[in-house]
N, C-alpha and C positions, 0 to 999 in steps of 0.2 A: 253814339253810333255815327259813323261817317255817312256822307251822302251816298257813296257807292254801295255801302252795306244796306242802307235803307232801300235803295233802288232794287237790290237783289232780293231783299225780303218782300218788297212790293211785287216783284215778278212772281214769286211763289204764291202770294195772295191773289194776284191777277189770274194765274192759272187755275187756282182753286175756284175762284168766283166764276170765271168764264166757263169752266167745264161743268160745274154744278148747275149753272143756268142751262147749258146745252142738254145736260142729263135730264133736267126737269122738263124742258120743251119736248124732247123726243119721247120720254115716258108718258107724258100727257097725251100726245098725238097717238102713240101706239095703243095706250089703254082705251082711249075713246074709239079708235078704229075697231078694236076687238069687241067693245061693249055694244057699239051700234050694229055690227054684223050679228052678234048674238041676239040682240033685242028685236031687230027688224028683218034680218036675213036679206036685206035689199041692197044691191050694189048701187042703185040710183040714190038711195037715202044716204049711203056712205059718201058718194061723190058730191052730193049737195053739201054735206057737212064739211068736207074738205074745201070745197069751192068757196063757201062763204067766208072762210078765213082769209081769202085773198082780197076781199072787197076793201077793207081798210088800207091795204097796201096800195091799191089803185088810187084811192082818194087822198091818202095822207103822205105817202112816200115822197112825192115830188117836193114837198115843202118841209118834211120832217128834218132833213139835214140842216137846212138854213135855220130852223127854229132851235135845234139842239146847240148850234154854234153860239147862240145868244143866251144860253142858260148854264147854270153850274152843273157840270157833268157828274161829279161825285154824288151830289144830293139827288140828282135825277135817277141814276142807276140804283141807288139804295132804295129810294121811294118806290120805283117800279118793281123791284124784286120783293119788297115787303108787301106791297099791295097784292101782287100775284100769290105770294105765300098765304096771306090772310084770306084771299078769295078761295083758295083751294081748301083751307081749313074749314070755312063755312060750307063748302060743297061736300067735304068729307062728313061733317056733322049731319047734313041733310041726307046723305046717302045711307047713314046708319039707320034711319027711320023710314025711308021710302026709296023706291027706285027713282033714279034721276030721269027726268024727261028729256026727250030729244031737244026741246026748246031751250032747256037750261044748258045743254052742251053747245048749242048754237051761240047763245049769249056769251058763254065762257070763251069759245074760240074767237069770236069777234073782239071781245075785250082784250084777250091775250095778244091778238094780232095788232091791235092799236098800240099796246105797250111795246111790242117788238119793233114797231116803226120808229120809236124814239130810243129804245134801249140799244139797238144795234149800232146806230151812228154814234151815240154817246159813249158807249163802251169802247168802240174801236178807236176813238180819239184819245183815250186814256193811255194806251200802251206806249206810244213814243215818249210820254212824260214820266213814266215810272221806271224805265230802264236806262242804264248808261249807254251813251252813243256807241261805244265799242261792242256792246252786247246785243245790239238790235238784230243783226242777221242770225246769230246763234239762238237768240231768244225766239225769233220767228220759227226757226226750224224745230225747236223743242215744243213750242206751243202747237204747231201744226201736227206734230206726231201725237201728242197727248190728246188733242181734239179729235183726231182720226180714230184713236183707240176708244174714246168716249162714244163717238158716233157708231162704232162697231158693236160695243157692248150694250149700249142703252136699250135698243129694241129687244134684245134677248132678256135683259133684266126685267123690262116692263112685262113681257109675255110670261115670264116665270112668276112674277108677283101676281099678275092678273089670274093666271091659271091656279096658283096655289091659294091665294087669299081673296081674290075678287077686286072689284073696282074701288071699294072704300079704302082698303089698306094702301092701294096704289096712289090714291089721291093724298092720303096722309104722308106717304113717303115723298111724293112730289112736292108737297107744301114745304117739307123740311129742306129740300134742296134749294128752294128759293130763299128761305130764311138764312140758311148757311151762306149762300151767295151774298146776301145783303150784309151779313156780319163781316165777311172778308173784305167787301168793298168799303165798309166803314173804317177799316184799319189801313186802307191805302193812303200813301203819303205822296202828294204831287202838287205842283202849282198849276192851277187851271187857267185857261185862256178863254175869256168871254168876249165875243165879237159884239160891237155896238150895233144897235138897231138902225137899219137904213130905210126900211119901208119898201124894199124893192124885191120882195120874194117872187112875185109872179114874173117880173121882168127878168130876173136871173134864170128862172125856169125856161122862159121863152128863148133866152140866149142859148141854152143847151140844145134846144130843138133846132135852131138855126145852124148851129155848129155841125150837128149830125147830117142835116140836109145838104150841107156844102162839102161833105167828105164821103166820096163813093165807097171807100173801104169800110168806114164806120157804119154806113147804111147797110152794106152787105153783111157785116158782122152782126149788127143788131137784129136784122131779119133772120139770120141763121140761128141766133140764140133763141128767138121767139118760136121758130119752128120746133126746136127741142122742147120748149115748154108747152107748146100746143099739142104735139103728137106723142113724144116719148114719155115725159114725166107723168102726165095724167094716165097713160096706159099702165105704167108701172104701179102707180098708186091704186087705181081701180081694178086693173087687170089681175094683179097678184092676189088681191082680196077675193075677187070673183073666182079665180081658178082654185085657190086653196079652200075656201069655205063653202062656196056654192057648188062648184063642179066636182071637187074631189073630197069634200067633207073632212078636211085635215084638222088636226088638233090645234089649239091656239098657239102653242109654243113654236109651231112650224113657221108662223108669220114672223116671229122674232128672229128665227134662224135666217130666213131669206133676207130680211132687212139688214141683218148683220153682215151677210155676204155682200150686199150692195156696198157697204162702207169698206169692206175688205178689198174689193176691186179698186176703190178710190185710193186706198193706201198704196197698193202695189203699183198703180200707174205712175205715182210720183217718182219712183226709182227709175222707171223706164223713160219717162219724159226727160230726166236729166241727161241720159245717154243720147237721146235723139236731138236734144237742144244743141249739142256740139256738132252734129252732122248736117242738119238741115235748117232752113229758115222757118220763120213763124208761119208764113202762108202755106208752105209744103206740109208742115206738121199739123196745121188745122185740117188740111185736106186729108191727110193720113188718118187723123182721128175720126173724121166723118166716115171714111171708107170702113174703118174698123167697126164703127157704130152700126153701119148698115149690115156688115157681116154678122155681128152679134145678134141684131134684131131679126135677121133671117132665120135664126134658130127658133124664134117664136112661131114661124110659119109652119113648123111641124104640127102645131096644134090644129091646123086646118083639117088634118086627116083623122078620121074616126079611129082607124087602127092604132095610131100612135096614142091617142087619148085612152083607148082601151088598155094599152100596155101600161101606161102610167097608173091606171086605176086598179091594177092587180095587187098592189100593196100600198099602204099609207106612206111609205118612205120614198117611192119613186117621184111623186109630184114635188116634194120639198127638195129632193136632190136635183131634179131637172131645173126647177125654177131658181135654185141657189146658184147653179152653174151658169145659167143664161144671164141672170141679173148681175153676177160677178163680172162676166165678160162685157156686158153692156156698159156697166159703170166704170170698168177699167178703161174702155174706149172713150166714154164721155169725159172722164176725169183727165185723160191724156189730152183730149181736145180742149178741155177747159183751161189747162195750164197755159196753152199758147193763145187761147181766146183772151184770157186776162192779161197775158204779157203784152199783147198787141195794144189793147186800149190803154193800158197803164203807161206805155211808152209813147203812144200817139197823141193822147189827150193831155193838154197842159194841166199842171197842178191846180191852176185857178178854175178850170172847167171840169175837173175830174168828178167832183161831188155832184154836179148837175147831170153829167152823163150817167153816173151810176144811179141817180134818182130816176131818171127817165127809163133806164134799163130795167130797174126793179118794177116800175109801174107797168111797162109794156109786158114784161114777163108775167106779172100777176094777171093781167087781162087774158093772155094766152093760156095760162094755166087754168083759169076759171072756165073759159070756153071749153077747153079740152076735157076737163073733169065732167062737165055736164053732158058733153057729146058721148064720151065713152061710158059714162054712167047709164045713160039712156040705152045705148046699144047693148051693153052687157045685161042690163035688167031685162030686156026683151029677148035675150038669148042669141043676139047677132054677133057671136064671137068671130066668125070668119070675116064679117064686114069690118069689125074693129081691127082685126089683124091686117087686113088689106090697107085700111086707112093709115095704120102705123107705118107700114112699109113704104107706101107712097110718100108719106110725110118725110121719112128719112131720105128718100131719093131726091126730094125737093131741096134738101140741105145742100146737096152737091150742085144743083142748078144755081141756087142763089149765091154760092161761093165763087162762081165763074167771074162776076164783075170784080171781086176782090183779087183773084189771081191775075186778071188783065191789068188792073191798076198797079199791082206789084211789079208786073213785067214791064210796064211803061216807065216805072221809076228806075229800073236797072239799067 
């Protein structure tokens, strides 16, 4: 077999391994979300469960990338997938004989989050080493399309399995996805690059912070992203669960439908972003994405009115249709914004500093997400839906305000 043929077969294995891992992650989170809401009926309990999964990202992410660079990536991703698969097999066996406790779910989510802190950076470094140079762009396009499809279908698959057979079968199915992923990774062929230890992990992290502080556009961009993770994402996570299961008493499968529509919006936005990329600059398109996000979020404000909620409550299908449409629009706008958000920092930050910038970004996003989940969880648990909606809308308006320094800096450069 020639090297090029090996790299193309590697690419197929990479896609299989990558997407089965994603499938496993989403199925696990969707299954646990449905289980917790069934078991407790508490939006606050659900929010706490999601929030604790961000704690390892806050503590570990800044240093995970540096550590991964110093270890064998293939062995690491195989080991992490096998461990997660075996963990779920044990959890499946326990669930056959007794109901899983909330504490066991906490431990599982924390453990999986720790694994993700290392798996993500390790797996992302493999791709450039397994495909031919001429195939990089095309391979990325194929990979992104398949990943988007996986993201769209996974919540629906999870909700159908949970509704039809319960959490035990879902855990077994999820365990098999990680074991399949490990098998495909074992058959990958590539030459690994291991960085020598320098003993300067903290110093390198501090360098990233200083770089952000010295760049007004990066500061504005990072703050803008944190507002999204503080106000928007936690509301989608906790709010959709509250609206479907607490307010409208919807069936489990409706949660999977809404989650799939979220991914559908992200897929569609990619085609639109390509067209706008040719017409406007990055700063203008980021601004456009923020305005679209505000417009989409404004549709949530209809829930403030009792009359509108009464209309939704007339049939079990109205809530899922309404939430699917609004979430599709919100994530269409967010993903459009995200394309230019990523394009800017990828072009602005040097390759030697990019890893540190991304580590800091992941850490701050995790802090914002954790705080947002706890705040929205508390408000919705107490029944303060209107307060939560007002906070959401104000948070989206703040994104426009913090984007002003970015626009001014861009104008000064022209």
